[in-house]
C-alpha positions in Angstrom: 0.0 0.0 0.0 1.5 3.3 -1.0 0.8 6.6 0.7 1.0 10.0 -1.0 1.8 13.2 0.8 -1.1 15.5 1.1 -0.5 19.1 0.1 -0.9 21.6 3.0 -4.5 22.7 3.5 -4.9 26.2 2.3 -7.9 28.4 3.2 -9.7 30.6 0.8 -7.3 33.5 1.4 -4.4 31.4 0.3 -2.9 31.1 3.8 -2.4 27.9 5.8 -5.2 26.9 8.1 -4.8 27.1 11.9 -4.1 23.4 12.1 -1.3 23.6 9.4 0.3 26.6 11.2 0.3 24.7 14.5 1.8 21.6 12.9 4.5 23.7 11.3 5.2 25.4 14.7 5.4 21.9 16.3 8.0 21.0 13.7 10.0 24.1 14.7 8.9 26.7 12.2 9.4 30.1 14.0 7.4 31.9 11.3 4.4 29.7 11.9 4.6 30.3 15.6 5.0 34.1 15.0 1.8 34.0 13.0 0.0 32.1 15.8 1.3 34.8 18.2 -0.1 37.6 16.1 -3.4 35.9 15.7 -3.9 34.8 19.4 -2.2 37.6 21.4 -5.4 39.6 21.7 -7.4 36.7 23.2 -4.6 35.7 25.5 -4.2 39.3 26.7 -8.0 39.4 27.3 -7.8 36.3 29.5 -4.8 37.5 31.5 -6.4 41.0 31.9 -9.7 39.5 33.0 -8.0 37.5 35.8 -5.3 39.9 36.8 -7.2 43.1 36.4 -3.9 44.9 35.8 -2.7 45.9 32.3 1.1 45.7 33.1 0.7 42.2 34.7 -1.5 41.1 31.8 1.1 42.1 29.3 3.9 40.3 31.1 1.8 37.2 31.7 0.7 37.1 28.0 4.4 37.0 27.0 5.0 34.2 29.5 2.0 32.3 28.1 3.5 32.3 24.7 6.9 31.3 26.0 5.3 28.3 27.7 3.2 27.5 24.7 6.3 27.5 22.5 8.0 25.1 24.9 5.0 22.8 25.2 3.5 23.0 21.7 4.7 19.5 20.9 2.4 18.1 23.5 -0.7 19.5 21.8 -2.4 16.5 20.1 -5.2 18.3 18.4 -3.8 21.3 16.4 -7.2 22.7 15.7 -7.7 23.2 19.5 -4.7 25.5 19.7 -6.8 28.6 20.7 -8.6 26.8 23.6 -5.3 25.2 24.7 -3.6 28.6 24.7 -6.4 30.3 26.7 -6.4 27.5 29.2 -2.6 28.1 29.7 -3.3 31.8 30.1 -6.1 31.2 32.6 -4.0 28.8 34.7 -0.8 30.9 34.7 -2.7 34.1 35.7 -4.6 32.4 38.5 -1.4 30.8 39.8 0.4 34.1 39.6 -2.4 35.8 41.5 -2.4 33.1 44.1 1.3 33.5 44.7 1.2 37.3 44.9 -1.7 37.5 47.4 0.2 37.9 50.5 -2.9 38.3 52.6 -4.1 34.8 51.7 -0.9 33.1 52.6 -2.4 32.2 56.0 0.9 31.8 57.7 0.1 31.0 61.4 2.1 34.0 62.6 -0.2 36.2 60.7 -3.2 35.0 62.6 -1.6 35.3 66.0 -1.2 38.4 68.1 2.5 37.5 68.8 4.6 39.9 66.8 8.4 39.7 66.7 10.3 42.4 68.6 12.6 42.9 65.6 9.6 43.9 63.5 9.5 47.6 62.6 6.5 49.5 64.0 5.0 50.1 60.6 5.4 46.5 59.6 3.9 45.3 62.9 0.8 47.4 62.2 0.5 46.1 58.7 0.9 42.5 59.8 -1.7 43.0 62.5 -4.1 44.5 60.0 -3.6 41.7 57.6 -4.1 39.1 60.3 -7.4 40.9 61.3 -8.5 40.9 57.7 -7.7 37.2 57.2 -9.5 36.4 60.4 -12.6 38.5 59.4 -12.5 36.6 56.0 -12.3 33.3 57.8 -15.2 34.3 60.0 -17.4 34.9 56.9 -16.8 31.5 55.5 -18.9 28.4 56.0 -17.9 25.8 58.5 -16.5 23.4 55.9 -14.4 26.0 54.2 -13.0 27.4 57.5 -12.2 23.9 58.8 -10.4 23.0 55.6 -8.2 26.1 55.6 -7.4 25.8 59.3 -6.5 22.1 59.0 -4.2 22.7 56.1 -2.6 26.1 56.9 -2.7 26.3 60.7 -2.5 22.7 61.8 -0.2 21.8 58.8 -2.1 18.6 58.1 -1.3 16.8 54.9 -4.0 16.2 52.4 -4.0 12.5 53.2 -4.5 13.3 56.9 -7.3 15.7 56.1 -8.9 13.0 53.9 -9.0 10.6 56.9 -10.2 13.3 59.3 -13.0 14.6 57.0 -13.8 11.1 55.8 -13.6 12.2 52.2 -11.6 11.2 49.1 -8.3 12.9 48.5 -9.6 14.6 45.3 -12.6 16.0 47.3 -10.2 17.5 49.8 -8.1 19.1 47.1 -11.2 20.6 45.6 -12.5 21.8 49.0 -9.1 23.5 49.6 -9.2 25.2 46.2 -12.8 26.4 46.6 -12.1 27.5 50.2 -9.1 29.6 49.1 -11.1 31.2 46.3 -14.0 32.0 48.7 -11.6 33.5 51.3 -10.1 35.7 48.5 -13.6 36.9 47.6 -14.2 37.7 51.3 -10.9 39.5 51.7 -10.8 41.6 48.6 -13.6 44.0 49.7 -12.0 44.2 53.2 -8.6 45.1 51.7 -10.2 47.8 49.6 -11.5 49.7 52.7 
């Protein structure tokens, strides 16, 4: 049985289709990736701006998204899904970056205690105390399950496996509860931080 090479699929404007450009980029063609960048930058920027709510951060993250996409493009199995795949990367990277940068959600035990170090400068001590109060107020607004999940993980330093046993729930459920509880706490804290 002989196979013949199919010519590249060309759309009505005479350009390669999205799938063809993605395949070319997967094969190392920088020009094809540049065309993908130009086509999809606006939608990636829109996603990063939506989640970061900061133009400068959105621009930086958009660049990072394309760098990661260039590194991982070989893993994309369905070239025609490039846009959705790219937006998913943008969403994940922006949410991860926002989570890392939210110092008020770090829930370090010292933040929630009144015990402040003597070496802390007076201004820093006041800010730490205010953050701890905001986090505590946010925790107080949460439902029992969310509060218990956050306290077990961040304050009692329980592993997910231990929490799974304690709450008598599968590990995946515990992970989801923790994710949801963090998001709910962030929603409670944001208005308090704006005051």
